[in-house]
Every structure is written in structure tokens, then in C-alpha cells.
C-alpha positions, -999 to 999 in steps of 0.1 A, spaced: -602 672 -789 -627 644 -781 -619 629 -815 -582 628 -807 -589 612 -773 -612 586 -790 -585 578 -816 -558 574 -788 -582 551 -769 -589 530 -800 -552 526 -807 -545 516 -771 -574 491 -773 -560 476 -805 -526 472 -789 -541 455 -759 -561 431 -781 -529 424 -801 -511 408 -771 -541 389 -758 -535 357 -778 -498 356 -769 -505 362 -733 -532 336 -732 -510 310 -749 -481 317 -724 -505 314 -695 -526 284 -706 -497 262 -719 -479 258 -686 -512 255 -668 -521 225 -690 -487 209 -683 -491 216 -646 -526 201 -645 -513 170 -662 -485 167 -637 -508 172 -608 -533 148 -623 -507 121 -625 -495 128 -589 -531 125 -576 -536 93 -596 -504 79 -581 -516 87 -546 -549 71 -553 -535 41 -570 -515 27 -540 -534 21 -507 -503 27 -486 -503 63 -498 -539 68 -487 -530 55 -452 -498 76 -445 -503 110 -431 -474 125 -451 -490 116 -484 -525 124 -473 -513 160 -466 -494 160 -499 -526 150 -517 -545 177 -499 -519 203 -511 -522 190 -547 -560 193 -547 -560 228 -532 -532 241 -556 -550 226 -586 -584 241 -578 -567 274 -568 -549 275 -601 -581 268 -621 -599 297 -602 -570 321 -608 -568 313 -645 -605 315 -650 -607 350 -633 -577 362 -653 -591 350 -687 -624 367 -678 -604 399 -671 -583 400 -703 -614 390 -723 -634 418 -706 -662 394 -698 -688 407 -674 -700 383 -648 -732 382 -627 -724 394 -592 -735 362 -575 -712 341 -598 -684 366 -592 -689 363 -555 -687 325 -556 -655 326 -576 -638 352 -553 -649 335 -521 -637 301 -534 -603 315 -545 -599 331 -510 -609 300 -492 -585 278 -512 -557 303 -506 -562 302 -468 -564 264 -468 -531 262 -487 -515 284 -460 -529 264 -431 -520 231 -447 -483 241 -445 -486 240 -407 -500 205 -407 -472 193 -429 -446 208 -407 -462 193 -375 -462 159 -392 -424 161 -397 -420 174 -362 -438 144 -347 -419 120 -370 -385 132 -357 -393 143 -321 -417 115 -312 -408 86 -335 -422 59 -313 -456 76 -312 -456 89 -348 -480 62 -361 -504 69 -332 -503 107 -335 -505 108 -373 -530 81 -381 -551 85 -412 -582 92 -390 -565 120 -370 -549 134 -402 -583 137 -418 -597 153 -387 -569 179 -387 -576 186 -424 -613 191 -415 -603 216 -387 -582 237 -411 -610 236 -437 -634 250 -410 -609 277 -400 -604 287 -436 -641 290 -441 -647 316 -413 -635 346 -434 -654 334 -465 -686 331 -445 -681 365 -429 -677 381 -463 -709 363 -476 -729 376 -446 -716 411 -450 -723 411 -488 -759 400 -485 -769 416 -452 -749 449 -450 -734 458 -484 -757 478 -506 -731 492 -530 -735 465 -556 -768 466 -574 -756 458 -609 -765 425 -624 -732 422 -643 -697 436 -635 -660 432 -641 -651 404 -615 -624 414 -590 -623 421 -553 -619 458 -560 -652 460 -580 -672 437 -559 -661 444 -523 -662 482 -520 -668 486 -483 -639 493 -460 -649 465 -437 -638 440 -464 -602 453 -463 -601 453 -425 -615 417 -425 -589 406 -451 -560 422 -431 -571 407 -398 -575 371 -411 -544 372 -433 -523 385 -404 -537 359 -380 -532 329 -404 -496 340 -414 -487 346 -377 -500 312 -367 -484 293 -395 -451 312 -392 -450 303 -355 -457 266 -361 -431 263 -389 -404 282 -369 -412 261 -338 -410 228 -357 -378 238 -374 -361 248 -341 -373 216 -324 -361 193 -351 -327 211 -352 -324 207 -314 -333 170 -315 -309 165 -344 -280 173 -321 -288 144 -297 -272 110 -301 -305 92 -300 -317 108 -332 -314 95 -368 -294 125 -380 -300 118 -417 -338 118 -412 -336 149 -390 -316 168 -416 -340 158 -443 -370 168 -422 -354 202 -414 -350 208 -451 -386 199 -456 -398 224 -429 -375 251 -444 -392 245 -477 -425 251 -460 -411 284 -448 -401 293 -483 -436 284 -495 -451 307 -469 -428 335 -482 -441 329 -517 -477 331 -503 -468 364 -487 -455 377 -521 -488 368 -537 -505 391 -512 -482 419 -522 -491 413 -559 -522 435 -556 -502 463 -540 -474 461 -566 -499 461 -594 -517 492 -580 -484 511 -577 -474 501 -613 -508 511 -626 -507 546 -610 -471 554 -620 -468 541 -656 -487 543 -688 -515 519 -695 -497 495 -718 -466 492 -696 -489 487 -666 -508 459 -683 -476 441 -692 -462 445 -657 -494 432 -641 -493 402 -664 -457 394 -653 -466 399 -616 -495 375 -621 -473 348 -636 -443 353 -612 -461 360 -578 -493 340 -582 -489 313 -607 -452 303 -603 -455 292 -566 -484 269 -576 -462 253 -602 -432 250 -580 -445 234 -548 -459 201 -562 -429 195 -583 -405 200 -554 -424 177 -531 -430 151 -558 -394 148 -568 -378 151 -533 -396 120 -520 -378 90 -535 -406 66 -525 -432 87 -544 -411 99 -573 -401 65 -586 -438 55 -588 -448 89 -602 -423 87 -630 -436 52 -639 -471 65 -644 -460 99 -658 -443 81 -687 -471 55 -691 -449 28 -677 -419 36 -700 -398 56 -675 -364 42 -683 -352 21 -653 -385 24 -635 -400 -11 -636 -429 -27 -617 -405 -46 -595 -388 -14 -585 -423 0 -577 -428 -28 -552 -394 -21 -536 -405 16 -532 -436 5 -514 -416 -16 -490 -395 14 -482 -425 33 -469 -433 5 -444 
């Protein structure tokens, strides 16, 4: 009987190993493309001084950096998982804490981007004052500190209270590393707080811009575009919420199906619920903004982007001012 179980286990293991190269290729290829696109976008933002002094593009750059680092963390953890690589617990702790921290920063950054559009439409005469580069960087610093609170709490609990992890090496995931119930309670509390706060900010800014758009004193075209941008933030927030549910969905699939089906389903959930939103957001923002997109295309195609010429780039910069 034990021989039969061992044979079945070996067959399952061979089937799992058979799909690893294909899954790795399907995961790594779009990630490389994404990293190239993000790299060009970051280069574009750094290349022109005006982008570094405008709050809209400073926040966009913040989103690019966070999404890029978050993607690298997610892919690294996933490749370690499918390769069955054991990681020292301190290294695993750093990777998980960094991934959680970046995730919370990406959520909070949506509120800042919505508030910037709110000020631009509702207080156009004071927009330059309220959203100066100095104040924008201060606001980014504040959300970085807020996003750090949960991570610091988990580090303190891990080293001062948690005695369940004594192994030097382990399979790196939140389930294997954070075994105490207090971690789940902390995760639920902070995630609920951040989602409630950001949801309130986005809904408030959307309603305020919609109300101002009905007045005669408002640039209706700009207000309409700003409302679409804020609505996009709300969709992003929904995608972030789906990524939280990914763990629950994967657990249900794992319990109710056979091992091979569960592994394939978990892989699809990882791509659709965790990776896809990170691919989508920068592309949408980069292509929606005409000022940025014409310069981005110029650099993306190494200066050979069809009708995109240096003279047009200068015209795009004038449009910002």
C-alpha cells in the first residue's frame, strides 16, 4: 500500500515538474515586457524636468516604482514556490514584509492621485499652491509612514512574541511564517482601515468633481476627464480587493479539487488577480495622458515612433505649462 502511495506521489511530482518550464515562461515573459515598459516610463519622467515638478506626474512615478518593485517581489516569491526553494526565515520575513508594505503604499497612493484631480477641478486657482512638488513629496512621505505601521507591528510580534518558527529554512509564504492568530487579526484590521479610507476619498472626490462639473464656471471637458480618472482609481481599488481574495479563492480550490487541478487554478488566480492589475494600471495611465504618451512613445521606440518627432515633444511640454 505504501508502495502504491509512493508511486502515485512520484507520478504527481513528475506531472508538476513537467509544467514548471511552461508556467515559468508564461509568467516571466510578460514580466520582462512590463519591466521594460515601466523602465521607459520612469526614464521619460526623469528625462524632463517639468514632469518632476508636476504633482500629477510625481504621483504617477510613485505608482510606477511601487508597482515595479511589488511585481518583482511577487515573481520572486512565486518562482521560489514552484521551484520548492527553502528560504531562511529572516530573508522570508523581509520579502513578505516588503511585499505587504508595497501593497499598502499602492492602495494609499490612489487616494493621493484622486485628491490631486479633486483640487485641480474644484480649486483650479489654488491648484499650483496646494499641489506643489514639495507638498506632494510630503504627502508621499506620510503614506509611506502609514503603510509602514503594519509592517513594523508584524516585525515586533515576530521577534518579541512569536515562538512558533524555530526552523532555519522554510517554504516562504505568510501561512508558513505567520502562524499566530494575531497576524490574521492585524491583517484584517489594517486592510479594512486602508480600504475604507481610500474608498471614502475616491467616492468623495468623484462626487465633488461631478457636482462641480454641473456649474457654468467649470471647464466641463477637464471635469469629465478628471471624473473618468477618479473612476479608474476606483476600478484599481476593486482590483486590489480581488488580489486580497486570491488567497481565499486558492484555499477553497485547494480543499475541493485534486492536487494538479488546484495547482493549475492557483497559477491562473496568481496571473489574473495579482499580476494582471500590475500590468494594467501603468499602461492605462501612460496612454491616457496625451502629454506623457507622445514623449513615452518617442523613447519607447528609440526615437523612431512614426509621427513622434522632437519638435512634437517640445509642443507636448508646452501643453503641460
